[in-house]
MIMARKE-337492 format. One record per residue (C-alpha): residue in three letters; chain; x, y, z; residue number from 1. Coordinates in pm, whole numbers, padded with zeros to 5 digits, always signed. Example, Ala and Ser with C-alpha at 12.3 -4.5 7.8 and 13.67 -1.06 7.14 Angstrom:
! MIMARKE-337492
+-------+--------+--------+--------+--------+------+
| dokol | kolkol |     px |     py |     pz | palo |
+-------+--------+--------+--------+--------+------+
|   ala |      A | +01230 | -00450 | +00780 |    1 |
|   ser |      A | +01367 | -00106 | +00714 |    2 |
+-------+--------+--------+--------+--------+------+
This chain:
! MIMARKE-337492
+-------+--------+--------+--------+--------+------+
| dokol | kolkol |     px |     py |     pz | palo |
+-------+--------+--------+--------+--------+------+
|   met |      A | -01488 | -00416 | -00834 |    1 |
|   leu |      A | -01143 | -00377 | -01025 |    2 |
|   trp |      A | -00930 | -00064 | -00925 |    3 |
|   asp |      A | -00713 | +00055 | -01201 |    4 |
|   phe |      A | -00471 | +00247 | -00973 |    5 |
|   asp |      A | -00234 | +00405 | -01241 |    6 |
|   asn |      A | -00534 | +00587 | -01357 |    7 |
|   lys |      A | -00752 | +00653 | -01037 |    8 |
|   pro |      A | -00532 | +00715 | -00746 |    9 |
|   pro |      A | -00647 | +00807 | -00399 |   10 |
|   asn |      A | -00686 | +01149 | -00320 |   11 |
|   ser |      A | -00644 | +01070 | +00046 |   12 |
|   phe |      A | -00322 | +00943 | +00270 |   13 |
|   pro |      A | -00327 | +00723 | +00391 |   14 |
|   pro |      A | -00602 | +00566 | +00103 |   15 |
|   phe |      A | -00788 | +00332 | +00396 |   16 |
|   glu |      A | -01093 | +00613 | +00378 |   17 |
|   asp |      A | -01116 | +00657 | +00006 |   18 |
|   ala |      A | -01089 | +00256 | -00030 |   19 |
|   val |      A | -01410 | +00243 | +00228 |   20 |
|   lys |      A | -01597 | +00475 | +00022 |   21 |
|   leu |      A | -01563 | +00273 | -00296 |   22 |
|   lys |      A | -01616 | -00048 | -00097 |   23 |
|   thr |      A | -01959 | +00114 | +00064 |   24 |
|   ile |      A | -02073 | +00211 | -00325 |   25 |
|   thr |      A | -02008 | -00103 | -00491 |   26 |
|   ser |      A | -02201 | -00281 | -00205 |   27 |
|   ser |      A | -02496 | -00055 | -00338 |   28 |
|   phe |      A | -02510 | -00313 | -00631 |   29 |
|   gly |      A | -02533 | -00627 | -00463 |   30 |
|   val |      A | -02284 | -00849 | -00293 |   31 |
|   val |      A | -01937 | -00753 | -00336 |   32 |
|   arg |      A | -01763 | -01081 | -00423 |   33 |
|   ser |      A | -01413 | -00977 | -00476 |   34 |
|   met |      A | -01214 | -00620 | -00477 |   35 |
|   val |      A | -00889 | -00612 | -00681 |   36 |
|   val |      A | -00661 | -00290 | -00756 |   37 |
|   tyr |      A | -00330 | -00327 | -00978 |   38 |
|   ala |      A | -00058 | -00108 | -00986 |   39 |
|   asn |      A | +00273 | -00093 | -01091 |   40 |
|   gln |      A | +00574 | -00099 | -00851 |   41 |
|   tyr |      A | +00693 | +00225 | -00866 |   42 |
|   leu |      A | +00361 | +00358 | -00763 |   43 |
|   phe |      A | +00336 | +00109 | -00500 |   44 |
|   ser |      A | +00672 | +00266 | -00373 |   45 |
|   his |      A | +00675 | +00622 | -00436 |   46 |
|   ile |      A | +00609 | +00828 | -00137 |   47 |
|   pro |      A | +00359 | +01167 | -00271 |   48 |
|   lys |      A | +00450 | +01489 | -00182 |   49 |
|   val |      A | +00180 | +01546 | +00073 |   50 |
|   val |      A | +00357 | +01239 | +00292 |   51 |
|   trp |      A | +00683 | +01375 | +00252 |   52 |
|   lys |      A | +00541 | +01699 | +00393 |   53 |
|   gln |      A | +00375 | +01507 | +00677 |   54 |
|   arg |      A | +00688 | +01342 | +00780 |   55 |
|   arg |      A | +00891 | +01670 | +00711 |   56 |
|   glu |      A | +00625 | +01858 | +00971 |   57 |
|   arg |      A | +00669 | +01556 | +01215 |   58 |
|   lys |      A | +01017 | +01587 | +01213 |   59 |
|   leu |      A | +01023 | +01926 | +01300 |   60 |
|   leu |      A | +00769 | +01853 | +01568 |   61 |
|   asn |      A | +01010 | +01636 | +01741 |   62 |
|   gln |      A | +01316 | +01836 | +01708 |   63 |
|   leu |      A | +01096 | +02113 | +01872 |   64 |
|   glu |      A | +00959 | +01891 | +02147 |   65 |
|   asn |      A | +01337 | +01774 | +02281 |   66 |
|   lys |      A | +01444 | +02105 | +02286 |   67 |
|   gly |      A | +01148 | +02222 | +02552 |   68 |
|   ala |      A | +01022 | +02489 | +02267 |   69 |
|   ile |      A | +00679 | +02333 | +02282 |   70 |
|   lys |      A | +00514 | +02072 | +02468 |   71 |
|   ser |      A | +00219 | +01849 | +02326 |   72 |
|   ile |      A | -00131 | +01907 | +02524 |   73 |
|   glu |      A | -00193 | +01542 | +02575 |   74 |
|   pro |      A | +00019 | +01297 | +02616 |   75 |
|   tyr |      A | +00154 | +01050 | +02357 |   76 |
|   ile |      A | +00007 | +00690 | +02471 |   77 |
|   cys |      A | +00136 | +00361 | +02333 |   78 |
|   lys |      A | -00137 | +00165 | +02177 |   79 |
|   val |      A | +00044 | -00181 | +02288 |   80 |
|   cys |      A | +00146 | -00100 | +02641 |   81 |
|   gly |      A | -00069 | +00189 | +02768 |   82 |
|   arg |      A | +00267 | +00389 | +02869 |   83 |
|   arg |      A | +00258 | +00771 | +02815 |   84 |
|   phe |      A | +00504 | +00991 | +02696 |   85 |
|   tyr |      A | +00561 | +01347 | +02662 |   86 |
|   thr |      A | +00736 | +01363 | +02335 |   87 |
|   asn |      A | +00680 | +01157 | +02015 |   88 |
|   glu |      A | +01025 | +01044 | +01954 |   89 |
|   lys |      A | +01037 | +00857 | +02336 |   90 |
|   leu |      A | +00717 | +00705 | +02217 |   91 |
|   val |      A | +00876 | +00576 | +01895 |   92 |
|   asn |      A | +01236 | +00467 | +02065 |   93 |
|   gln |      A | +01045 | +00263 | +02338 |   94 |
|   phe |      A | +00833 | +00139 | +02012 |   95 |
|   lys |      A | +01125 | +00019 | +01843 |   96 |
|   gln |      A | +01313 | -00114 | +02139 |   97 |
|   ile |      A | +01079 | -00333 | +02335 |   98 |
|   his |      A | +00735 | -00395 | +02102 |   99 |
|   glu |      A | +00946 | -00411 | +01723 |  100 |
|   arg |      A | +01143 | -00677 | +01906 |  101 |
|   lys |      A | +00912 | -00867 | +02049 |  102 |
|   his |      A | +00719 | -00863 | +01722 |  103 |
|   gln |      A | +01014 | -00943 | +01530 |  104 |
|   lys |      A | +01053 | -01257 | +01806 |  105 |
|   arg |      A | +00729 | -01399 | +01734 |  106 |
|   leu |      A | +00753 | -01374 | +01361 |  107 |
|   asn |      A | +01013 | -01604 | +01374 |  108 |
|   gln |      A | +00930 | -01862 | +01632 |  109 |
|   ile |      A | +00610 | -01902 | +01337 |  110 |
|   lys |      A | +00863 | -01882 | +01073 |  111 |
|   ser |      A | +01069 | -02179 | +01233 |  112 |
|   ala |      A | +00770 | -02386 | +01394 |  113 |
|   arg |      A | +00590 | -02656 | +01148 |  114 |
|   gly |      A | +00282 | -02866 | +01150 |  115 |
|   ser |      A | +00031 | -02827 | +01446 |  116 |
|   arg |      A | +00285 | -02598 | +01638 |  117 |
|   arg |      A | +00280 | -02355 | +01387 |  118 |
|   val |      A | -00083 | -02349 | +01393 |  119 |
|   lys |      A | -00085 | -02318 | +01768 |  120 |
|   leu |      A | +00145 | -02014 | +01789 |  121 |
|   val |      A | -00056 | -01830 | +01501 |  122 |
|   gly |      A | -00347 | -01897 | +01720 |  123 |
|   lys |      A | -00163 | -01777 | +02035 |  124 |
|   tyr |      A | +00005 | -01484 | +01871 |  125 |
|   leu |      A | -00295 | -01351 | +01643 |  126 |
|   met |      A | -00453 | -01088 | +01868 |  127 |
|   lys |      A | -00112 | -00932 | +01993 |  128 |
|   met |      A | +00033 | -00929 | +01635 |  129 |
|   glu |      A | -00300 | -00738 | +01511 |  130 |
|   lys |      A | -00277 | -00483 | +01804 |  131 |
|   tyr |      A | +00120 | -00423 | +01741 |  132 |
|   lys |      A | +00011 | -00377 | +01358 |  133 |
|   asn |      A | -00280 | -00103 | +01431 |  134 |
|   ala |      A | -00017 | +00046 | +01682 |  135 |
|   ala |      A | +00299 | +00067 | +01416 |  136 |
|   arg |      A | +00069 | +00191 | +01158 |  137 |
|   asp |      A | +00050 | +00545 | +01363 |  138 |
|   val |      A | +00407 | +00507 | +01517 |  139 |
|   leu |      A | +00676 | +00389 | +01282 |  140 |
|   ile |      A | +00732 | +00539 | +00933 |  141 |
|   ser |      A | +00756 | +00269 | +00650 |  142 |
|   lys |      A | +01095 | +00231 | +00517 |  143 |
|   ile |      A | +00956 | +00171 | +00138 |  144 |
|   gly |      A | +00636 | +00388 | +00017 |  145 |
|   tyr |      A | +00404 | +00479 | +00284 |  146 |
|   asp |      A | +00214 | +00174 | +00361 |  147 |
|   leu |      A | +00013 | +00174 | +00040 |  148 |
|   val |      A | -00035 | -00216 | -00008 |  149 |
|   asp |      A | -00140 | -00279 | +00402 |  150 |
|   glu |      A | -00396 | +00003 | +00391 |  151 |
|   leu |      A | -00553 | -00159 | +00100 |  152 |
|   lys |      A | -00547 | -00520 | +00197 |  153 |
|   arg |      A | -00697 | -00371 | +00533 |  154 |
|   thr |      A | -01043 | -00244 | +00347 |  155 |
|   gly |      A | -01062 | -00615 | +00196 |  156 |
|   phe |      A | -00874 | -00546 | -00142 |  157 |
|   trp |      A | -00671 | -00768 | -00332 |  158 |
|   val |      A | -00352 | -00592 | -00437 |  159 |
|   gly |      A | -00185 | -00707 | -00778 |  160 |
|   thr |      A | +00158 | -00553 | -00819 |  161 |
|   val |      A | +00298 | -00565 | -01206 |  162 |
|   ser |      A | +00613 | -00442 | -01360 |  163 |
|   asn |      A | +00647 | -00080 | -01441 |  164 |
|   arg |      A | +00622 | -00147 | -01833 |  165 |
|   pro |      A | +00367 | +00050 | -02043 |  166 |
|   gln |      A | +00014 | -00088 | -02026 |  167 |
|   ala |      A | +00090 | -00366 | -01771 |  168 |
|   val |      A | -00176 | -00254 | -01562 |  169 |
|   asp |      A | -00410 | -00246 | -01823 |  170 |
|   val |      A | -00356 | -00611 | -01950 |  171 |
|   ala |      A | -00357 | -00747 | -01615 |  172 |
|   leu |      A | -00710 | -00573 | -01513 |  173 |
|   arg |      A | -00840 | -00703 | -01870 |  174 |
|   asp |      A | -00709 | -01054 | -01805 |  175 |
|   his |      A | -00879 | -01083 | -01449 |  176 |
|   met |      A | -01202 | -00920 | -01617 |  177 |
|   val |      A | -01174 | -01205 | -01887 |  178 |
|   asp |      A | -01163 | -01483 | -01587 |  179 |
|   val |      A | -01404 | -01344 | -01386 |  180 |
|   met |      A | -01684 | -01375 | -01706 |  181 |
|   asp |      A | -01543 | -01681 | -01788 |  182 |
|   arg |      A | -01590 | -01828 | -01481 |  183 |
|   arg |      A | -01921 | -01643 | -01379 |  184 |
|   lys |      A | -01792 | -01531 | -01070 |  185 |
|   ala |      A | -02012 | -01171 | -01098 |  186 |
|   glu |      A | -02296 | -01013 | -01254 |  187 |
|   cys |      A | -02199 | -00703 | -01211 |  188 |
|   leu |      A | -01853 | -00554 | -01278 |  189 |
|   val |      A | -01751 | -00213 | -01132 |  190 |
|   leu |      A | -01450 | -00048 | -01266 |  191 |
|   val |      A | -01249 | +00257 | -01117 |  192 |
|   ser |      A | -01085 | +00362 | -01411 |  193 |
|   asp |      A | -01111 | +00642 | -01716 |  194 |
|   asp |      A | -00915 | +00456 | -01933 |  195 |
|   ser |      A | -01062 | +00418 | -02295 |  196 |
|   asp |      A | -00861 | +00084 | -02348 |  197 |
|   phe |      A | -01106 | -00093 | -02146 |  198 |
|   val |      A | -01411 | +00014 | -02403 |  199 |
|   gly |      A | -01380 | -00336 | -02578 |  200 |
|   ile |      A | -01370 | -00572 | -02265 |  201 |
|   leu |      A | -01670 | -00399 | -02089 |  202 |
|   lys |      A | -01857 | -00455 | -02484 |  203 |
|   glu |      A | -01782 | -00801 | -02395 |  204 |
|   ala |      A | -01943 | -00792 | -02062 |  205 |
|   lys |      A | -02237 | -00644 | -02164 |  206 |
|   leu |      A | -02273 | -00931 | -02453 |  207 |
|   arg |      A | -02229 | -01152 | -02157 |  208 |
|   cys |      A | -02546 | -01026 | -01992 |  209 |
|   leu |      A | -02363 | -00876 | -01699 |  210 |
|   lys |      A | -02421 | -00559 | -01539 |  211 |
|   thr |      A | -02113 | -00267 | -01606 |  212 |
|   val |      A | -02041 | +00030 | -01411 |  213 |
|   val |      A | -01767 | +00283 | -01435 |  214 |
|   val |      A | -01616 | +00540 | -01185 |  215 |
|   gly |      A | -01456 | +00782 | -01321 |  216 |
|   asp |      A | -01440 | +01174 | -01386 |  217 |
|   ala |      A | -01458 | +01226 | -01744 |  218 |
|   asp |      A | -01835 | +01331 | -01790 |  219 |
|   asp |      A | -01876 | +01203 | -02141 |  220 |
|   gly |      A | -01600 | +00959 | -02137 |  221 |
|   ala |      A | -01576 | +00653 | -02366 |  222 |
|   leu |      A | -01638 | +00397 | -02083 |  223 |
|   lys |      A | -01970 | +00562 | -01971 |  224 |
|   arg |      A | -02095 | +00562 | -02303 |  225 |
|   val |      A | -02064 | +00177 | -02294 |  226 |
|   thr |      A | -02141 | +00100 | -01941 |  227 |
|   asp |      A | -02474 | +00050 | -01750 |  228 |
|   ala |      A | -02427 | +00317 | -01478 |  229 |
|   gly |      A | -02159 | +00564 | -01460 |  230 |
|   phe |      A | -02038 | +00752 | -01129 |  231 |
|   ser |      A | -01837 | +01037 | -01080 |  232 |
|   trp |      A | -01528 | +00990 | -00875 |  233 |
|   thr |      A | -01499 | +01307 | -00692 |  234 |
|   glu |      A | -01870 | +01255 | -00584 |  235 |
|   ile |      A | -01763 | +00880 | -00424 |  236 |
|   leu |      A | -01480 | +01030 | -00249 |  237 |
|   met |      A | -01737 | +01278 | -00138 |  238 |
|   gly |      A | -02011 | +01051 | -00017 |  239 |
|   lys |      A | -02265 | +01221 | -00265 |  240 |
|   ala |      A | -02295 | +00903 | -00521 |  241 |
|   lys |      A | -02616 | +00786 | -00339 |  242 |
|   glu |      A | -02815 | +00732 | -00708 |  243 |
|   ala |      A | -02675 | +00403 | -00696 |  244 |
|   val |      A | -02984 | +00292 | -00506 |  245 |
|   phe |      A | -03189 | +00382 | -00756 |  246 |
|   val |      A | -03006 | +00225 | -01065 |  247 |
|   val |      A | -03013 | -00078 | -00882 |  248 |
|   gly |      A | -03389 | -00032 | -00867 |  249 |
|   lys |      A | -03428 | +00071 | -01266 |  250 |
|   trp |      A | -03241 | -00272 | -01354 |  251 |
|   lys |      A | -03466 | -00477 | -01111 |  252 |
|   asp |      A | -03749 | -00295 | -01313 |  253 |
|   arg |      A | -03602 | -00362 | -01649 |  254 |
|   asp |      A | -03558 | -00747 | -01577 |  255 |
|   ile |      A | -03907 | -00785 | -01482 |  256 |
|   leu |      A | -04005 | -00656 | -01792 |  257 |
|   lys |      A | -03799 | -00824 | -01976 |  258 |
|   arg |      A | -03980 | -01142 | -01783 |  259 |
|   leu |      A | -04303 | -01031 | -01870 |  260 |
|   glu |      A | -04226 | -00962 | -02247 |  261 |
|   trp |      A | -04427 | -01202 | -02462 |  262 |
|   thr |      A | -04296 | -01293 | -02859 |  263 |
|   tyr |      A | -04517 | -01308 | -03175 |  264 |
|   asp |      A | -04490 | -01721 | -03258 |  265 |
|   pro |      A | -04641 | -01732 | -03609 |  266 |
+-------+--------+--------+--------+--------+------+
């Protein structure tokens, strides 16, 4: 699966849920060999208005909690050590002062180690580092962007960052698709985009006997006219794109009929 992030950004923040839904629908067509997303540097560092709004609301709640104007019904629990706090700000401060420092210390130890010692340290701290990352995702605010890359990688996507030049993402995606076709890494290409610039490369994929699927909102778009199957981006995010199973069934029936066809040999 190849995701044109510039053309089809996620609707949810964080985008983990959207990425999982895309992965689920892609797996309906067979074993998912790879999942790739390309976007420019600006998109990965840009913070959407929805995220800004959430952060402002959280800041206001912190101020009200510190003044005693409001009180949380449930205490804030640290997911690393299990301690309970009655204000979110105390949880954040404790997390930074203790757990963030410990995490940085572990990273420094691994970075300075070499050879077998490094391997042993990675194995020793792996569970603790994963636990810290899962907890930090809910407690700490990212200094750059809103942890978009980490959320995509958590789903299993390989993330490619390109320059902010026009068409840079299109060029990177086309090159990646050509590489997949040349090396015969897949039998089906799933493209998440509405960009008509990919018409040529999808036609090339069909000529090479690859199944092609496009996910986009353009009902009668140029991409859906040249692919074997097309799905609505909105329907997939709503979990309603159940036709994928029937499409795969049709493909199998068509392949069987082709093998059974006979040709007249004079």
